[in-house]
N, C-alpha and C positions, 0 to 999 in steps of 0.2 A: 070441525069436530074431530076429524081424523088426526089433525096435528096435536090436539089435546090428548087424545088416546095414546099417540106415539110418545108424547112427553111423559105421561104417567107410567107407561110401560118401561121407558128408560129408567125412571126413578126406582121402580120396583126391582129391575135387574141390578141397578147400582147397589141397592141395599142387600140384595141376595149375595152378590160377589164380595161384599164386605165381611161375610161369614159371621155376622153378629149372633150371639148366643144368649140364652136364658139359663139361669142357674136355679134348678128346682131342688127343694129340700123336703124330704119325706122321712117318715119314721115307720119302720116295719117291725112287726113282732116275729119271734122265732121260737120254735119248740126246742131246738138245740143249735148250738153255735160253736164253731171252732174256737178253741182257747188260744190266746196269743202266746208267743214265746216269751219266757221270762229269763233274763240273764242276770246272774249275781256275780259281782266282783268284790272281793275283799280289798280294802284300801291298801293292804300290804300283800301284793300277789306273791312275794317271795317268803320262804320260810327260813328263819335264821338257823335252825338246827340242821336242816337239809342242805343249806348253802355252806354252812360252817366256814364263814369268812375269816381271813386274818385281818390285821389292822389296815393293810393296804387296800384290801377289797372293801372293807367297811368305809374307808375314806372315799374310795372310788364311787360306791353307790350313793354316798352322801352328796357327791358332786353332781350326780344325775338327778337329784331331787331339787326342791326349792332352796336348799341350803347352798346351792352353787354360787349364789350371789355373795355369800360370806366366804366360801372356801376357794372360789375361782376354779379355773379349769385344771384338768389333770396335767402334771408335769411328766411327759412320756420319756424324758431323759433319765428319770429316776430308775435305778437298777432294780428296785423292788417290783416293778411291773415286768413280770416274767413273760415268756413266750405265749402263755395261755391267752393273754389279753389281745394278741395279734392273730389268734386263730379264729376261723369262721365258726360262729355259734351253730348249734343244732337244736332242733325242736325237742329232741330227747333230753338234752341238757336243761332246757327250760322246764320241761315237765318234772324233772328230778329235783329241782330246787324250789318248786312252787308249792302253794297251799294244796293240801290233800283234800279231795272231795269228801272222803269218808270221815275226815276229822272236822271239817268246817260245817257240813250239813249233818246234823245229828238225827233229826227225825223229819220225814216228809210224808204228807198225806194229800191225795187229790180226790175230791168228791167223796170223802169219807173212807177211802181205801189207803191204808198205810203200807208202804213198801220201802225197801232200802233205797236211799236217795240216789244211788248209782243207777237204779232202774229208771228214774225220772229225769235225771240230769246227765248231761254229757259235757266234758271239758271242751272249751273253745279257746283258741289263741287270739287274743286281741292285742292292740298296740300297747296296752298297759301291762300285759302278762296273761296268765291263765285265768279264765273266768268259767262259770258253769251255767249252761243253758237248759231250761226246761222246754220241751216241745220244739226241739231244734229241727226235726225232720219234717220239712214242709210237705212231703209226699204222703206222710202218715200222721197228720195233725190230730191231736186229741180233741174230742168234742165234749161239750157238757150240756146237760139239760137243767143244771142247777145254778143258782145264783145266791148271793148273800155271804156274809162274813163267816158263816159256819160251813160253807161249801168251798169248792174249787181248791186252790193251792194253799197249804198250811205247813209252815216249816219252823223248826227250832235251830238256831245257828250259833256256832261257837267261833268267836273271833281269834282266840289264841294270841293275845297281844304280847305275851312274853317272847313269842317267836317273830314279832314284827321286824321287818328290815326296811332300811331307807328306800323310799320309792317316790315317784312324782307327787303322791298325795301325802299330806302331813296329818290327815284325820284318821280316826279309828271308826270302823263300821263297815257297812256294805252298801255298794251302789246297786240299785235295782233298775233295770232297763226293761220296759214293756214294749214289745215290738212285734211286727209281722214276722212269722216264721221264715219267710223268704229273705228277710233282711239280716245281714250280719252287722251288728251294731259296732260303733267305734267309741273312742273315749269321749267324744263330744256329743254323743247321742243324748237326747233328753232322758233324764233319770230322776229317781227318787232316792234319797239317802236315808238309811236306817241305822240308828245308833245303838250301841250296846246299852243294856239295862232298860230297853224300851220295847213295848209291843207296838208294831207299826202295821196299820191296816191300809191297804191300797185298793180302793174301789175303782174299777175301770169301766169305761163305756166305749163302744166301738163305733167308728164312723167309716163308711165306705165312700170313696171318691170315684166318680166315673166321668172322665172328660172325653171330648170328641177329638178324634185324630185329625191329621192334616186333611184338608187345607185350613181347618179351624185352629184358632189360637187358644191354648189352654192356660199358660202361665205367663202373664205379662205380654211379652212379644214373642214367646216361644211356643211351638207346638209340643205335643206329647208323642210318645211312641206307643203304638197299639201292639202290645206283645201277644194279643190273642188273634191277630189277623193271620189269614192263611199264608200270606207271602212274607211273614215276619222273618228276618234274618238277624240272629243274635249278634250284636256288634262286639260283645266281649271276646277276648282272646281265649278264655276258658269257656268253651261252648257248653260244658256240662252244667255250668252255673245258670240259674234263672236270672234274666236281666232285671236289675234294679238300679236306681240312680246311685245308691250307695256303693254297689259293686263296681259300677262304671268309674266313679270317682276314686275308688280304692286302686283300681288298675292304673288309672292315669297318674295317681300320686306315686305308686310304686315305680312306674317308668321314669318319672321325673327324678326320683331319689336315686335310681340306678344310674342315670346319666350323670348325676352329680357326684355320687359316692362309689359307684361300681359294685354295689351290693344291695340286697333286699332286707327288709325287716322280717322277723319270724312270723308276723301276722299276715304277710303278703301271700297271696294264693299262687305261689311259684315254688319250685323245688330248690331254689338257691341260685348263686351263693349268698349266704346270709352274712350280714355284717359282723365283724368281730367287735368286742367291747371297745377297742380303741377307735374303730371307725364309727361306732354308734355314738360315742361321746364327742368325737371331733368333727363329724360330718353329718351323720344320719339325723340325729335329734335336732341340731340347729336348723337343718334344711326342712325337716318335718314340720317344726313349729312355724317356720317362715311361710310355708304354703298356706297355713290358715290365716296369715296376716296379709297375704298377697292375693287380692281378688283377681288380678290379671292371670295368674297361673291357674286359678280355679276355673275361670271362664274359658281358658284355652283347652280345657279338657273336653268341652263341647258335649257334656252329658245331658241327656234329656230324661225327664220324669216319665214313667209309664202312664198310660191313660187311665188305668184302673189300679187302685191300691187301697189298703186299709190302714187306718191310724187309730191310736187309742189315747183317750184322755184319762187322766188319773185324778182321784180325790184322796188325799192322805189325811189320816188321823193317827194319833199315837197317845200312849199312856205309859206309866211306869211298868216295867216287866217284873212281875212277882210282887205280891203284897208281902208285908213283913212276915205273915204266917207261913207262906210258901217259901219265903227266902230263908227262914230258919230251917225249914225242912231240907232245902237244897244244901245248906251249909253242913248239916249233919250227914247227908247222903254222900257228899263229896269229901267229907272229913277235913273241912277247912276251919281256920281260926277266925276268919273274917268274911263278911258278906261283900266286901269291896271287890274281890276277885270275880264274883258272880255278876255284879253290876257292870263291870268293865268288859266282860267277855261273852255274856249270853244275851241273846235277843230273840224275840218271836216275830215272825213275819207272815202276814196273810195277804194274798192277792186274789181278788175275786171280781166277778161281774156284779155290778149293782143291780142289773136286770138284764133281760135278754131282748131289749129293744135296740135296734140298730138304726142309726141315722144315716140316710143315703143322700149324698149331695151329687147331683148329676147335671151335666150340661145338655142342653137341647138346642137345635138351631131355631132361630127366629123365623127364617124363611126357608122353605123347602120347595122342590119343584112343584109339588101339589099346591102349595100356597100361591106360587106364581100363576099357575093355571086358573085357580079360583079367582085371584085378583084380576087377571086378564078378562075373564068372563064378566066380572062385575063392572069393569071399566067399559067394556064393549056395550053392555046393556045400558049403562048410564049415559054414555056419550054418543052412541050410534044406534041405540035400540036394537043391537044385535046380540047374538048368543053363540055358544059353541056350535049349535045346530046351524046357525047362519054361516059360520066358517066352513062347515061341511058342505053346505049348499054352494058357497062360492067356489070351494075346491072342486066340487063336482062340475060346476059350470065351466071353470077353466080347463078341466080335463076334456070336457066335451068340445070346447073351442079348438083345443090343440088337435084332437082327433079329427075334427072336421077339416081343418086346414091341411092336415097330413093326407087325408083322403083326396082332397081337391088337387093337391100337388101330384099325388100318385096318378089320379085320373087324367090330368093334363098330360102327364108323361106317356100314359098308355094310348091317348088319342092322337098323338103326333104321327103324321104319315111321312115315310121316308121315300123320296123320289128315286127311281132306278132307271137309268138310261138303257134302253134295249136297242142294240144295234144288230143289223142283220149279219149273219155269219158270211165270211168271204167264200165265194165259190158256191 
């Protein structure tokens, strides 16, 4: 029977050290919930009037777009490419030629409170140019008690297509990215597209993920990083940034591009040197896109997902912006001859919680030390008629045996007689 018990105990320990897990899905209600960050990117991040390009610069920006296949790469031996194209770019230059927040975002309202859009949104430099983020400060995240299309974030947006400039995107409209405030989105982040002449509603639901840290496996064959652990050391070079998988990948990508091109992109979290327009076209962008197609480079970054993070799912619906009645009113207000301008340049956007229910997906271990002890007691009772109390009694018996043997050995040592030869003293 003892052999059967030992075998079952071995199997229990084998399962325990496999670190198998269960995934639990729960839904919790909330009276108030932090609102996600909302990033808006105009498909033309550059403003034609502010850039004021000559024919050479127009042609250059066209080659940076999808039209490159037709026009080919820039001919840098052309004398029209002056010294400016070889100078390192600055973030101030990018801000000066980009879309103006106050022009693009005409009206903004959050939970029924209208304020200047600059109060709600902050500019952020992304790999595509300047975008604008609502709720970007993760240390002071706005919360809401409201939900539904009439609540949360409501905006009227002006595209200003007459000032569109060649860019990687050929469309007109706005890219909307719903994300955790801790995360800085990139061009390939999941997004919703909002077109001019449309009212777009984006209903969101929140999901919280909670995975177990090492030695458990969270993602395929990889563990996660417990950023809430007491001994956590931020692996990012910029320690002021909260660790996220996206920031880790961004740092790794920036290092790879610097090794290849000797410069950084304006969206990288470094102080420079930033690539010139010449280096951007000839080296940075080709290498940048190559990273996304090279899985080996991405895996070499060795970035891990955090154990706890939030994600948002979206449900999108849209309809024509402005009925004919309101369209005629807007035409008179703007003193226009046609409503075509309004259809192409204006849109309404609403982003809101569908409800304040949060789905929680959490890992839990199948076997814990308590489970092992409980199982051990069950097997002992089944195969040997024993219990935890029996183990205690056996332990007590063994201790008593050891003490008895120790006393006997000590007693034997004390009872030994040492013989001493006594000899008479001389004289």
